[in-house]
Structure formats: C-alpha cells, structure tokens
C-alpha positions in Angstrom: 93.5 126.0 117.6 92.9 125.1 114.1 96.0 124.3 112.1 97.0 126.4 109.3 95.8 125.0 105.9 98.0 126.1 102.9 96.2 126.6 99.6 97.7 127.0 96.1 96.4 129.3 93.4 97.0 129.3 89.7 95.8 132.3 87.5 97.0 132.9 83.9 95.7 135.1 81.2 95.9 132.4 78.5 93.9 129.3 80.1 93.0 130.2 83.8 92.1 134.0 83.9 88.9 133.8 86.2 88.3 131.7 89.1 84.8 131.2 90.4 85.0 130.5 94.2 82.0 128.9 95.8 81.4 127.3 99.3 79.6 127.7 102.7 79.6 131.0 104.6 82.6 131.0 107.3 84.5 128.4 105.1 87.3 130.8 104.2 86.4 132.2 100.7 87.0 135.8 101.7 90.3 134.7 103.5 91.4 133.1 100.6 90.8 136.2 98.5 92.7 138.5 100.7 95.7 135.9 100.9 96.1 136.3 97.4 95.8 139.9 97.2 98.2 140.5 100.0 100.8 138.2 98.7 100.5 139.7 95.0 101.1 143.1 96.8 104.1 141.9 99.0 105.9 140.6 95.8 105.4 144.0 94.1 107.4 145.8 96.8 110.0 143.0 96.9 109.0 141.7 100.3 109.2 138.1 101.4 106.2 136.0 100.1 104.7 133.5 102.7 104.8 130.6 100.2 107.0 127.7 99.5 107.1 128.8 95.8 105.7 131.7 93.9 105.9 132.9 90.4 104.2 136.3 90.4 104.3 138.8 87.3 104.0 142.5 87.7 100.6 144.0 88.4 99.5 147.6 87.5 96.5 147.7 90.1 94.8 145.4 92.5 91.1 146.1 92.5 88.8 144.8 95.3 85.1 144.7 95.8 84.9 143.0 99.2 82.5 143.7 102.1 79.1 145.6 102.4 78.2 148.9 103.7 76.2 151.9 102.6 77.5 155.5 102.2 74.9 157.7 104.2 76.8 160.9 103.7 76.3 160.7 99.9 72.9 158.9 100.0 74.2 155.8 98.5 72.7 152.3 99.6 74.9 149.3 100.0 73.9 148.0 96.4 74.7 151.2 95.1 77.9 151.5 96.7 78.7 147.9 95.3 77.6 148.9 91.7 79.7 152.0 91.6 82.9 150.3 92.8 82.5 147.6 90.3 81.9 150.0 87.5 85.1 151.6 88.5 86.8 148.3 88.2 85.5 147.4 84.9 86.3 150.9 83.6 90.0 150.9 84.8 91.2 147.3 84.9 93.6 146.1 82.3 95.2 142.6 81.4 97.9 143.2 83.9 95.6 144.0 86.8 94.4 141.6 89.6 90.5 141.8 90.4 89.1 140.4 93.8 85.4 140.3 93.8 83.4 139.0 96.7 79.7 138.2 96.3 78.9 140.8 93.6 75.0 141.1 93.2 74.0 140.1 96.7 72.6 143.3 97.7 69.5 143.0 95.4 66.9 140.4 94.3 68.1 136.9 93.4 67.5 137.5 89.7 69.0 140.8 89.4 72.0 139.9 91.6 72.6 136.7 89.4 72.3 138.6 86.1 74.6 141.2 87.2 77.1 138.7 88.5 77.1 136.7 85.3 77.4 140.0 83.1 80.4 141.0 85.2 82.1 137.6 84.7 81.5 137.5 80.9 82.8 141.2 80.5 85.9 140.4 82.4 86.5 137.4 80.2 85.5 138.7 76.9 86.4 142.6 76.7 89.4 142.9 74.5 90.8 145.7 76.8 90.3 143.8 80.1 91.3 140.2 80.5 92.4 140.7 83.9 93.3 137.9 86.4 90.2 137.6 88.6 89.0 135.8 91.9 85.3 135.7 92.1 83.8 134.6 95.3 79.9 134.0 95.1 76.9 132.0 96.5 75.3 132.1 93.1 76.1 128.4 92.2 74.5 128.8 88.8 77.7 130.7 87.8 79.7 127.6 87.9 78.1 126.7 84.4 79.9 129.6 82.9 83.1 127.2 82.8 81.3 125.3 80.1 81.0 128.3 77.8 83.8 130.7 78.6 87.3 128.6 78.1 89.2 130.9 80.8 87.0 130.3 83.7 87.9 127.7 86.3 85.7 126.5 89.2 86.9 126.0 92.5 85.4 125.4 96.0 85.9 125.3 99.7 85.6 121.6 100.8 83.5 120.7 104.0 82.8 117.3 105.5 79.5 116.4 106.9 79.0 114.5 110.0 75.4 113.7 110.7 73.8 117.3 111.4 77.3 118.7 111.8 79.4 120.7 109.0 83.1 120.7 109.6 85.1 123.3 107.5 88.2 121.9 105.9 89.6 125.2 104.6 90.9 123.3 101.7 90.3 124.8 98.1 89.6 122.1 95.6 88.6 121.9 91.9 84.8 122.1 91.0 81.8 124.1 92.1 79.8 123.7 95.3 76.0 123.1 95.1 75.1 124.2 98.9 76.0 127.1 101.1 75.0 125.6 104.3 73.6 128.7 105.5 71.3 127.1 108.3 74.3 125.3 109.6 76.1 128.7 110.0 73.3 130.2 111.7 73.2 127.4 114.0 76.8 128.0 114.9 76.0 131.6 115.5 73.6 130.8 118.2 70.1 131.3 116.7 67.2 129.7 118.9 66.8 125.8 118.0 63.2 126.6 117.1 64.3 129.0 114.3 66.8 126.7 113.1 64.3 124.0 112.9 61.8 126.0 111.2 64.4 127.2 108.7 65.2 123.5 107.9 61.3 122.8 107.3 61.1 125.7 105.0 64.1 124.8 103.2 62.9 121.2 102.7 59.5 122.5 101.4 61.3 124.7 98.9 63.6 122.0 97.7 60.5 119.7 97.3 58.6 122.4 95.4 58.5 121.4 91.7 58.4 125.0 90.6 61.6 125.9 92.6 63.4 123.0 91.0 62.2 124.0 87.5 63.6 127.4 88.4 67.0 126.3 89.4 67.2 123.9 86.4 66.3 126.8 83.9 68.8 129.0 85.5 71.5 126.2 85.0 70.5 125.7 81.2 70.6 129.5 80.6 74.0 129.6 82.1 75.2 126.7 79.8 74.0 128.2 76.7 76.1 129.9 74.3 76.3 133.9 74.8 73.8 135.7 72.5 75.0 139.0 70.9 73.7 142.1 72.7 72.2 143.6 69.7 70.8 140.5 67.8 67.5 141.9 66.7 67.5 143.3 63.0 64.5 145.7 63.3 65.5 149.0 64.5 64.6 150.0 68.1 65.0 153.4 69.3 66.0 152.3 73.0 68.7 150.1 71.3 69.9 152.8 69.0 70.1 155.3 71.9 72.1 152.6 73.9 74.4 151.9 70.9 75.3 155.7 70.8 76.2 156.1 74.3 79.7 157.4 75.1 80.4 154.7 77.7 84.1 155.6 78.0 83.3 159.2 79.0 80.5 158.7 81.5 81.0 158.4 85.1 79.7 155.1 86.8 76.8 157.2 88.4 76.0 158.7 85.0 76.1 155.5 83.4 73.8 153.8 86.0 71.3 156.7 85.8 71.3 156.5 82.0 70.6 152.8 82.1 67.7 153.3 84.3 66.1 155.9 82.0 66.6 153.5 79.1 64.9 150.7 81.1 61.9 153.0 81.9 61.6 153.8 78.0 61.9 150.0 77.1 59.1 149.1 79.7 56.7 151.6 78.2 57.4 150.3 74.6 
C-alpha cells in the first residue's frame, strides 16, 4: 500500500484567492480538491478535522463542478451539464464561498475549452460581487500564465518522478505549474496494447516537432500573459454589442443566457 501523503493548502481572499492546479492524470488532483472541500465541510459542523493545524473561516456555500456525465432525461450533453452547473456557481457564489472546479472546458474543442476556462478564472478573480476562494484543476497548462496578470492567482502542481519510461506519482502538491500531463503513461498503466502506446508516442513526437504546433502553443502562452482587454473596447457602435450590453444577466437563467449568447454569436457571424 502507498503511504498517506499529507498536503497543505492556503487560500485567502487577499493574496491567494485562486489556485490553478495542474499535473498528470491519476496523480491526485481530484483527491486533493475533494480533501479540501470535505475538511471545510467538517469544520462548519464543528467536527474533528484531519489536520495537524487548521484555520478555517465560515463559508456560506461549497460549490463543486467535478466529474462528467450527461443528462439524457432533459436532453443535455455532458458539456451542457458542465456549463449549466458552472453558470449556477458564477451567479450565486460570494466572497465567503468555496468553489471547487475540476477540468472546466474539457467537454469541447481545445480552443473553446481553454477560452471558457480562462474566462471563468478571470470572472471569479475580477468580479466585485464574487471573489470566492477557488481550487481549479486543469490540463490546460496555458492557464498557469494567468498568475502573471492576476495578482491573487497561484500555481501549484502534483509532483512526479521519471525513471526511464516509468512515471512515479509522488502525490505531493508543490508550487509552480506543470507542462506535461503524461497521458500516454497513464494509458500504458491502464493496459492499452503496446502497439497503441508506441504509435501514440510516435504521433506525440511528430506533433511536438511540428513547427506550427509549437507556434500555436507559444501564441497561446503569450495571449495568456498579456494584460486583459476591456470587453467593450471598440468605440464605434455595434448592434450586437449594444444588445449584449442591455441584457438583464442577473434575471436570466443559465439556459436562457447560453441560448441568448448563441443567438448573438450567430448575429455576429453574419456581420
């Protein structure tokens, strides 16, 4: 049996509001998120807390967006369920809330998912009504660049050790961002055929050598490091922007908001 590995966590609305947690699959990111949520919940009811020392303030709610499943009964895809639950969190969280987000944006294309994940982090950080303490686990390593432009964002990752072709999960949370997910190594542990693993490694090497692929990754990192632009920076009037400005967001349900955004997107594409 693996020995238990204790991990500290420090969240503060003033200087460490959001933790971006990166690291390989199976390394323990989701376990760490659940650990924090459960300890905070236990503290709220006056229970014993499994920690050597803990300073935990009062929270009004614990919001979680963990796991992936569709809702066939209501006709919602996995990604739609994820977005509806995320919208609910963003509409109702307060500075006294704890938010647990696990791989937001993974249910769609890379660009869309990364854009949504970044926008969610920025919104939690910048919105004056929100400011909730947040743990955000992700495989979008480009999000670690947000720590350069958002002062209350901190980067942490789950440490691993490499021995030849083997990857050893150390289960320890350390400062800094990860730059690899070791997905092929996890696939090998899962028992995928050796020919599939070898072919995956070949494809990965081809992609990493591809100049265009490297250029894309660098562009994404530069965009993440840039200062944020105002949402409505254009001076000339645009009917789509005007309609977006006038939307009663606080009065709309998550589904109404998503449908309206889709409608505005279609209008913008025809301009």
